[in-house]
Structure formats: structure tokens, C-alpha cells
C-alpha positions in Angstrom: 31.6 70.3 -39.3 34.5 72.2 -40.8 37.7 70.5 -41.8 39.8 72.5 -39.3 37.5 71.5 -36.4 37.6 67.8 -37.4 41.4 67.9 -37.6 41.6 69.5 -34.2 39.4 66.9 -32.7 41.6 64.2 -34.3 44.7 65.7 -32.8 43.1 66.0 -29.4 42.0 62.3 -29.6 45.5 61.2 -30.6 47.0 63.3 -27.7 44.6 61.6 -25.2 45.4 58.2 -26.5 49.1 58.8 -26.3 48.8 60.0 -22.7 46.7 57.0 -21.8 49.4 54.7 -23.3 52.1 56.5 -21.5 50.3 56.1 -18.2 49.8 52.4 -18.8 53.5 51.9 -19.5 54.3 53.7 -16.2 52.0 51.5 -14.3 53.5 48.4 -15.9 57.0 49.5 -15.1 56.1 50.2 -11.5 54.5 46.8 -11.1 57.5 45.1 -12.7 59.9 47.1 -10.5 57.9 46.2 -7.3 57.8 42.6 -8.3 61.5 42.5 -8.9 62.3 44.0 -5.6 62.0 41.5 -2.8 61.8 42.3 0.8 65.2 43.4 2.1 66.4 44.8 -1.2 68.6 47.8 -0.6 68.8 50.6 -3.1 72.0 52.4 -3.0 71.1 56.1 -3.1 74.5 57.1 -4.6 74.0 54.8 -7.5 70.5 56.1 -8.2 71.7 59.7 -8.0 74.6 58.9 -10.4 72.1 57.3 -12.8 69.9 60.5 -12.6 72.9 62.6 -13.4 73.8 60.5 -16.4 70.2 60.6 -17.6 70.2 64.4 -17.4 73.5 64.5 -19.4 72.0 62.2 -22.1 68.9 64.4 -22.3 70.9 67.6 -22.5 73.0 66.1 -25.3 69.8 65.2 -27.2 70.4 61.5 -27.1 66.9 60.8 -25.7 63.5 62.3 -26.1 61.7 64.2 -23.4 59.1 61.4 -23.0 61.8 58.8 -22.5 63.7 61.2 -20.1 60.5 61.8 -18.1 59.7 58.1 -17.8 63.2 57.1 -16.8 63.5 60.0 -14.3 60.2 59.0 -12.7 61.3 55.4 -12.4 64.6 56.4 -10.8 62.9 58.8 -8.3 60.5 56.0 -7.5 63.4 53.9 -6.5 64.5 56.6 -4.1 61.0 57.0 -2.7 60.8 53.2 -2.2 63.7 53.4 0.3 
């Protein structure tokens, strides 16, 4: 096997492992969020939308990475969907 092919396989393996870890973190956050929310918990839509706007501003300013932005955005949208 050539060195270039081996390196490509290693990069692909690392990419798959990173994606699997990211997916596991998302599942853990969803489970933690659903455990924290008891019945009757009201989510204020205006607060969540303000948090989304602030998150977009931080991402545009370069304060957070795309992965962190994506995870946080998904969590906030999940709160809106839970309503």
C-alpha cells in the first residue's frame, strides 16, 4: 500500500471517529436536557431566540468554532421544538 493511500485512510478514520464522538456528545446533551426539564417547564421563546442571535454574533466574530456553534445552535433549536 502506498504511503499516500495509507495517510488518506488514516484521515478518513479520524474523521469518522470525530463524527461519532460529536454524535455521542449530542445524544448526551439531549438526554441531560430532557432530564433537566420536568413536566410543566415553560421555555420562553423570546429568550431562546435572543440566545440564538447572540450565538450567531459570537460565531461571526470568530469567538467560537463552527462545531461549537453547530452544537449550541442545535441545542437551542431543540428547546424550541420541545415546546
